N, C-alpha and C positions, 0 to 999 in steps of 0.2 A: 504493500500500500504506500501511497505518497503522503507526505506530511500535510498536504493541503486537504486531505480527506476529512480528518477530524475538525479542521478549521471550518470547512464548508458545512459540515454537519451541524456544528454549533451555531453557525450563522442561520442555517435553515430552520433550526428548532427554536430559535429565540422568540419569534413572534408567537407560535402556539404555546410556548412555555409561559410567557408573560401573561397571555390571555387566560391560560388555565389558572394561574395564580389569582387573577381577578375573579374568576368564577368560584374558586375554592374559598376565598376570603370575602366574597360578595362585596368587593370594593371597586366601584365604578366612578370614583371621584376624579377630579381633573388630573391629579398627579399620575395615577396609573395610565390614563388615556394618553397623556403626553409622553410618558415613558414608552408605552407600547408603540406609539407612532415613530418616535425617534430611533429606538433601538431596533424595532422591527424593520423599518425602512433601511437602516444601515445594513442589516443582514441581507436584505434583498438586493441592495446595490452591490454588496460584496460578491454575491453569486453572479450577478450580471457582469461585473468586472472580470471575474474568473473566466467567463465565457468569451468576452470581447478582447481583453488584453491581460492574460494571466501573468503572474509573477513567476519567473523561472526558479526563484529561490525556494518556492514551495513545491516544486516538482520532484524533489529528492525522495527516493525510495527509502522507507524506514521499516523496521520490524514492528510487529503488532503491538508489542509492549510499549513502544514509543508512541504509537497511535493512541493507545488507551491513556497513557500518561498525559499526552497533549490535550486530549478531550477533557480529562479531569482538571487540568490546570486552567483551561479556558472556562470551565464551568464555574470557577470562582467569580467570574463576571456576573453570574446570575444571582449572586448574593444581594446585589443592589436592588433589583426589582422585588426580590423576596422581602427585604427590609422595608421598602417603600410601601408595598401592598399589604403585608401582614400587620404592620404597625398602625396603619390607618392615618398617618400624618398627612396633612394637606399642605404642600409647599406653597408659600406665598407667591403671588403673581410676579413680583420683581425677580424672585429666584427662578421661577419658570422661564421668564424672559432671558435671564442670564444663561441658563442651561441651553435654551434653544440657540442663542447667539453662539455659544462656545461649540455646540454640536455642529452647527452649520459650517463654522470655520474649520473644524476638524475634518468633516466630510470633504470639504473643498480641497484641503491640503492632501488628504490621502488619495483620492481618486484622480485628481488632476496631475499630481506629481507622479503617480504610478503610470498614468497614460503618457506623460512626457518621457519617462524612462523607457517604457515599452516601445513606443514608436520611434524614438531616437535610436535605440540600439538595434531596432529591426532593420534600419537602413544605413546605419553608420556606427561601427564599434568605437569604443574609446571612452574617455573620461567626460562625464556630463557636468558642466560647470555653469550653465546658463539657466534662466528661468527660475523654477522653484528651487533648484540646487545651487543657485549663485551665492547664497549667504548661509545656508545650512546644508549639511551633507545627508541629513535624515528628515526631510520634510514629511515623509509618510508616517514615520514613527511619532513625530511631533503632533501630527493630526490625530493619530490613534490616542495619544495621551489627552488631547483636548476632548475627544469624543467621550472617553470613559470618565473623565473628570466631570463632564456635563451630566452624565448619568448619576455620578456620585452626589453631585449637588442636589439633585431632586430627592435623594433619600434623607438628607439632613442627618447623616450618621458617619462616624469616623471610619468604620470598617471598610467600606468601598474605597476610600482614599488609601488606606493601608494596602489593600489588594493591588491597586494601581502601582504603588511604590514597589511592592514585591515583584510584580510581573515586569516592571520597567527594569529592575535590577537583575532578574534572572533570565529574562528573555530579550528585551529590547536592547539593553546596553551591550551584552555579548555579541548580538548580531550586528550592531552598529560598528563595534570594534573589529569584528571579523570582516566586515565590508571595507573598513579603512585599510586593513592589512592587505586585502586583495587589490585595492586601488593604488596602493603604494608602488606597484610595479610600473606605473606611468611616470615618466620623468617630470611632468608638470604638476604632480600631486602635491609636492611640498609647497609650491606657491598657492595652489588651490586651498590646501589645508590652512594656510596662514590667513586667508581672507574669508573663511567659512567656519561655522561652528559645528561640532559633532552632532548636536541636537538643536540647541537654541540658535536662532539666526544671529550672525555677527553683523550688527547694524552699522557699526563704525569701523571702517577699514583702517589698518595701520598706516602711518605716514610713510613717506618715501625713506626717511632716515631710519625709521624702525625696521622697515623691510630690508634695507641695506645692511643694518646691524645684524639681523638674523641670517641673512644670506650674503655675506661679504664676497665681493668680486675682486680677485687679486689683479693688480696691474701687471701688464707685460713687462718682462725684464729687458 
């Protein structure tokens, strides 16, 4: 099996899982409906993306035990809707607005940066340093963090934030560093790394003097 299979299964099951929680706890207030719409749509868009421009990094063949472990790890994301729906708390409207704003921003970053990467590499191999990748080397992971932070906001509970931190540390950061190690084979990577952040965008580029100090050029003898 491929590593994408448990990911796609989790995305596909999110909408029915959240709606089942709403039925079980008889909670059809605004919070669960907003959560269902945001997280359910995110899962559907992920499946469409996998059909239209799949990520080659998820095509790796893995043993069954890795597939099961991956699905269990991803299932931690379902703690957020369970807390929101089972506790019956109604998030205030400003918090809902903030969650929708952050979620839309995250969805935009994930799907557009993945599209840029897929179609750029389809026609031209090499280092991608423009567009979404001009200031951050991981716009897709930044978008993922925005998305799940938005879900955590709706719960008004600390646990979903802790889960985001855990998955960022054990999944996202290792994959980002692995990607950096792979990109280091390109001679222009050092310059690109100097003007981009691993995760957060580097909004202010170093001055010419700082760049020269980091990359001194020896004068001809």
